[in-house]
Structures are given as C-alpha cells and as structure tokens.
C-alpha positions as CSV (number, residue, x, y, z in Angstrom):
1,X,107.2,82.8,110.5
2,X,108.4,86.0,112.1
3,X,105.4,88.4,112.5
4,X,107.9,91.3,112.0
5,X,108.4,90.2,108.4
6,X,106.5,92.6,106.1
7,X,105.0,89.8,104.0
8,X,104.1,87.4,106.8
9,X,100.4,87.7,106.2
10,X,100.8,87.1,102.5
11,X,103.0,84.1,103.1
12,X,100.4,82.6,105.4
13,X,97.9,82.5,102.5
14,X,97.5,79.0,101.2
15,X,97.8,80.3,97.6
16,X,101.2,81.9,98.3
17,X,103.1,80.2,101.1
18,X,106.9,80.2,101.3
19,X,107.4,78.6,97.9
20,X,105.0,81.1,96.2
21,X,106.7,84.0,97.9
22,X,110.1,82.8,96.7
23,X,108.7,82.7,93.2
24,X,107.4,86.3,93.6
25,X,110.7,87.5,95.0
26,X,112.8,85.9,92.2
27,X,110.6,87.2,89.3
28,X,111.9,89.8,86.9
29,X,108.9,91.7,85.7
30,X,108.3,94.7,83.4
31,X,105.5,97.2,83.9
32,X,104.5,98.7,80.6
33,X,102.4,101.6,79.5
34,X,101.3,104.8,81.3
35,X,97.8,103.9,82.3
36,X,98.1,102.9,85.9
37,X,101.7,101.7,85.5
38,X,102.9,103.4,88.7
39,X,100.2,101.8,90.7
40,X,101.0,98.4,89.2
41,X,104.7,99.0,89.9
42,X,104.0,99.8,93.6
43,X,101.6,96.8,94.0
44,X,104.2,94.4,92.6
45,X,107.0,96.0,94.7
46,X,105.0,95.7,97.9
47,X,104.1,92.1,97.0
48,X,107.8,91.3,97.2
49,X,109.0,91.4,93.5
50,X,112.6,92.4,93.7
51,X,113.4,93.0,90.1
52,X,111.0,95.4,88.4
53,X,111.4,97.6,85.3
54,X,109.1,100.5,84.4
55,X,108.7,100.6,80.6
56,X,106.4,103.4,79.6
57,X,107.4,102.8,75.9
58,X,105.8,99.3,76.0
59,X,102.0,98.9,75.8
60,X,100.2,97.8,78.9
61,X,97.7,95.0,78.9
62,X,94.2,96.4,78.2
63,X,92.1,96.8,81.4
64,X,89.0,94.7,80.9
65,X,86.9,96.7,83.3
66,X,87.8,100.2,82.2
67,X,84.2,101.0,81.2
68,X,83.0,100.5,84.7
69,X,84.9,103.6,86.0
70,X,83.7,107.2,85.4
71,X,86.6,109.0,86.9
72,X,90.1,108.7,85.3
73,X,92.1,108.6,88.6
74,X,90.0,105.7,89.9
75,X,90.2,103.8,86.6
76,X,94.0,104.2,86.5
77,X,94.4,102.9,90.0
78,X,92.1,100.0,89.3
79,X,93.9,99.2,86.1
80,X,97.3,99.1,87.8
81,X,95.9,96.9,90.6
82,X,94.2,94.6,88.2
83,X,97.4,94.1,86.1
84,X,99.6,93.6,89.1
85,X,97.1,90.9,90.4
86,X,97.2,89.2,87.0
87,X,101.0,89.1,87.1
88,X,101.1,87.7,90.6
89,X,98.5,85.1,89.8
90,X,100.6,84.1,86.8
91,X,103.7,83.7,88.9
92,X,101.8,81.5,91.4
93,X,100.1,79.6,88.5
94,X,96.6,80.3,89.9
C-alpha cells in the first residue's frame, strides 16, 4: 500500500482493508437533516465515500447521546460524527 494514499492508514485497519474501502468508495449515501449534517457529510467524504447527497429536507437519525452535551456546537459535531460512524459501520457490516 502506497503511504502517499490519503486513506492508507484506514485501509490497514483489519475492519476495513481493501475490500471494505472499496465498499465505502462505491457507496451512495444521503445525509439528512440539519443537526450536524455538515459534519457527517465531511466525515463520510474524508472516509472515501464518493457519492454523497446533502438532504436537509429529510430527517436525520436521532442522536442517542444528545443529552450528554451541554453546548450546541459540540452536540452538533458529535451527532454528525456518530451518524457518519453508523453509516460506515453499516457499509462494513460491523
């Protein structure tokens, strides 16, 4: 694996590998809602998802840990990261 590849560290993970990264790259995903949706979009893009659609008119999955955050910006960022992680785990069937 070429170290210059931006996803080389991710590909080296046993949970991802070349086949998992190919699944991530070939996925077509929608990011719904407004609560943390930009963070979710960026996380998925940086993970290698090539086809993404931002759909603020569609509801986002509820963030299960929202009550743990006092400050709105931190909660929004955490919500986006949590939803992106859920989508990636689903693609990898983890």
